[in-house]
C-alpha positions in Angstrom: 9.4 8.3 34.0 7.5 7.2 30.6 5.1 9.0 28.8 1.6 7.9 28.5 -1.3 8.3 26.6 1.0 9.2 24.1 -1.4 9.7 20.4 -4.5 7.9 22.2 -7.1 7.0 19.7 -9.9 9.4 21.2 -7.1 12.2 19.9 -7.7 11.1 16.3 -11.5 10.7 16.8 -11.6 14.3 18.3 -9.8 15.3 15.3 -12.0 15.2 12.5 -9.5 16.3 9.8 -8.8 14.1 6.7 -5.2 14.1 7.4 -5.2 12.9 10.9 -4.9 8.9 10.2 -2.5 9.5 7.7 -0.6 12.0 10.3 -0.4 9.1 12.7 0.5 6.7 9.9 3.4 8.4 9.1 4.4 9.0 12.5 4.2 5.2 12.9 6.2 4.6 9.7 9.1 7.1 11.3 9.1 5.1 14.5 9.4 1.7 12.8 12.4 3.4 10.8 13.9 4.0 14.6 12.9 0.5 15.3 9.6 1.1 17.5 6.3 1.1 18.0 3.9 3.5 19.7 3.6 1.0 22.5 7.7 0.7 23.1 7.5 4.7 22.5 5.9 4.8 26.2 8.2 2.4 27.5 11.1 5.3 27.1 12.2 7.9 29.5 10.2 10.9 29.0 13.1 13.2 27.2 13.8 10.0 24.9 10.1 9.8 24.0 9.8 13.4 23.4 12.5 13.8 21.1 11.1 11.1 19.4 7.6 12.3 18.8 9.1 15.7 18.1 11.3 14.0 15.3 8.3 11.8 14.1 5.7 14.7 14.2 8.3 17.1 12.0 8.3 14.4 9.5 5.2 13.5 9.5 4.0 17.4 8.8 6.5 17.1 5.9 5.0 14.4 4.5 1.5 15.5 4.9 3.0 18.9 3.1 4.2 16.9 0.0 0.8 15.1 -0.4 -1.1 18.7 -0.3 1.5 20.2 -2.5 1.0 17.0 -4.9 -2.8 17.5 -5.1 -2.9 21.4 -5.5 -0.4 20.9 -8.5 -2.9 18.0 -9.7 -6.2 20.4 -8.9 -3.9 22.9 -11.3 -3.1 20.6 -14.0 -7.0 19.8 -14.3 -7.9 23.5 -14.0 -9.8 23.0 -10.6 -9.9 25.4 -7.9 
């Protein structure tokens, strides 16, 4: 059984967060590091696709936290709040 509609475009249109597209980029980057694309992920067995998406989402969250931490650091350096 393959997972359908993983990360559909509508999800990112609904999520009007500034980081939504960056999150998707990081997820796609993680999948590429595993030799996959989102389209290929959809063809995998559901359990395998889910496991990879959890890994990709965790990795993307870590990368986003790095970006946010760096932005906070730069704001602190410039005395902004």
